[in-house]
C-alpha positions in Angstrom: -8.8 144.1 62.1 -10.6 147.4 61.8 -12.1 148.5 58.5 -9.7 150.5 56.3 -10.8 153.4 54.1 -8.5 154.9 51.5 -9.2 158.6 51.0 -8.0 158.8 47.4 -9.2 159.1 43.8 -5.9 157.7 42.6 -6.0 154.2 40.9 -2.3 153.9 41.6 -2.7 154.3 45.3 -5.6 151.8 45.3 -3.4 149.2 43.4 -0.5 149.7 45.8 -2.6 149.4 49.0 -4.2 146.2 47.6 -0.7 144.7 47.9 -0.8 145.1 51.6 -4.5 144.9 52.5 -6.9 142.2 51.3 -9.9 144.4 51.7 -10.5 148.1 52.1 -13.1 150.7 51.0 -12.4 153.8 49.0 -14.0 157.3 49.6 -12.9 160.2 47.5 -12.3 163.8 48.7 -13.0 166.4 46.1 -11.9 169.4 48.2 -9.5 171.8 46.5 -5.8 171.5 47.3 -4.1 174.8 48.1 -0.5 175.7 48.4 0.6 178.1 51.2 3.5 180.5 50.6 6.5 179.8 52.7 5.5 176.2 53.5 8.1 173.5 52.8 7.3 170.6 50.4 7.2 168.2 53.4 4.9 170.5 55.4 2.7 170.8 52.3 2.2 167.1 51.6 1.6 166.3 55.3 -1.0 169.1 55.6 -2.8 168.1 52.4 -2.8 164.4 53.3 -4.2 165.2 56.7 -6.9 167.5 55.2 -8.0 164.6 52.9 -8.1 162.1 55.8 -10.0 164.5 58.1 -12.7 165.2 55.5 -13.3 161.5 55.0 -13.2 160.8 58.7 -15.9 163.5 59.2 -18.1 161.8 56.6 -17.7 158.1 57.2 -19.5 157.8 60.6 -18.1 154.5 61.6 -15.2 152.9 63.4 -12.4 152.8 60.8 -8.8 153.6 59.9 -8.6 156.4 57.3 -5.5 156.5 55.1 -4.7 159.4 52.9 -1.7 160.6 50.9 -0.5 163.5 48.8 2.4 163.6 46.4 4.4 166.5 44.9 7.4 166.7 42.6 10.0 169.3 43.6 12.6 170.7 41.2 14.9 173.5 42.5 12.6 174.1 45.5 9.6 174.6 43.2 6.6 172.3 43.5 5.4 170.9 40.2 1.8 169.9 40.3 -0.4 168.2 37.7 -0.1 170.0 34.3 -3.1 172.0 33.2 -2.5 171.3 29.5 0.0 169.8 27.1 2.2 172.9 26.9 2.6 173.0 30.7 3.4 169.3 30.6 6.1 170.0 28.0 7.5 172.8 30.1 7.7 170.5 33.2 9.3 167.6 31.4 11.8 169.9 29.6 12.9 171.2 33.0 13.1 167.7 34.5 15.2 166.4 31.5 18.8 165.7 32.5 18.2 166.8 36.1 17.6 165.3 39.6 14.4 166.2 41.5 12.7 165.0 44.6 9.3 163.4 45.2 7.6 164.0 48.5 4.6 162.0 49.6 2.7 162.9 52.8 0.8 160.1 54.6 -2.0 160.7 57.1 -3.7 158.1 59.2 -6.8 158.7 61.4 -8.5 156.2 63.8 -12.1 157.5 63.8 -12.9 155.8 67.1 -10.1 157.4 69.1 -9.4 160.4 66.9 -5.7 159.6 66.9 -4.0 161.2 63.9 -0.5 160.6 62.6 1.2 162.3 59.7 4.6 161.7 58.2 6.4 162.2 54.8 8.8 160.3 52.6 11.2 161.7 50.1 12.8 160.0 47.1 15.3 161.5 44.6 14.7 160.8 40.9 17.2 161.3 38.1 15.9 161.9 34.5 18.0 161.2 31.5 18.5 163.8 28.8 15.3 163.9 26.7 14.9 165.2 23.1 12.0 167.4 22.2 10.6 164.6 20.1 10.7 162.2 23.0 8.9 164.6 25.3 6.2 165.2 22.6 5.8 161.5 22.1 5.4 160.9 25.8 2.8 163.7 26.1 0.9 162.2 23.1 0.4 159.0 25.1 -1.8 161.0 27.5 0.1 159.6 30.6 1.5 162.9 32.0 -1.8 164.8 32.3 -3.1 163.5 35.6 0.3 163.2 37.4 2.4 165.5 39.5 5.4 166.6 37.6 3.8 165.3 34.4 5.2 161.8 34.6 4.4 158.4 36.1 7.4 156.1 36.9 5.4 152.9 36.8 4.4 153.0 33.1 5.9 154.7 30.0 7.5 157.2 32.3 10.0 154.5 33.3 11.7 155.1 29.9 12.6 158.7 31.0 14.3 157.8 34.3 17.9 156.7 34.8 17.7 156.0 38.5 16.2 156.7 41.9 17.5 157.0 45.4 14.9 156.0 48.0 11.5 154.3 48.0 10.2 153.5 44.5 6.6 153.2 45.8 6.9 156.7 47.1 7.3 158.0 43.6 4.2 156.0 42.5 2.3 157.8 45.2 2.2 155.7 48.4 5.3 154.8 50.4 4.4 151.3 51.5 7.3 150.8 54.0 6.6 154.1 55.7 2.9 153.2 55.9 3.6 149.8 57.4 5.8 151.3 60.1 3.3 154.1 60.9 0.5 151.5 61.3 2.6 149.2 63.5 4.2 151.8 65.8 1.2 154.1 66.2 -1.9 151.9 65.9 -0.5 148.4 66.7 -1.6 147.1 63.3 0.9 144.6 62.0 0.3 144.1 58.2 2.9 141.3 58.0 0.9 139.2 60.5 -2.0 139.0 58.0 0.2 138.0 55.1 -1.0 134.7 53.5 -4.3 134.6 55.4 
């Protein structure tokens, strides 16, 4: 199997990918993420994921499969990124409280040998319970919201805020594993299940 390189700084994506692949390298892309007016959330995450993958593909200089992803939280057609400070985190969580929102993750895969590039996106609906101001402040005090889109992480303490989801749980964490497996199989003839248990 080809070498896999994950183009991500996210420890959550690394942990998720390790469930599917026994070995892969990590290269981080520090380029600035920009939003483009008029672009849909799906277009945004696909573009940003491809930009990350392409930057790493240009740097790696070897035969490899580059994987990249980008995740955004969307409430009432507005993208909520990572909060800049605690007050912005409070504002985001107050808006999410008692409401449904969508999480989009774009996935990009590049074969550096052939140049073949595939992008796709997954969307999951998340439903927050009603939160008190005290609960929001307690969650922010944990430090968990500060490096996460929408100011929460479903996989840790943020699970206490969420009543339910419709769609792929792993997509909300940051890497839609089912979608990734399908894209690798259908476009690159890489069957992850065939390596299970080896």
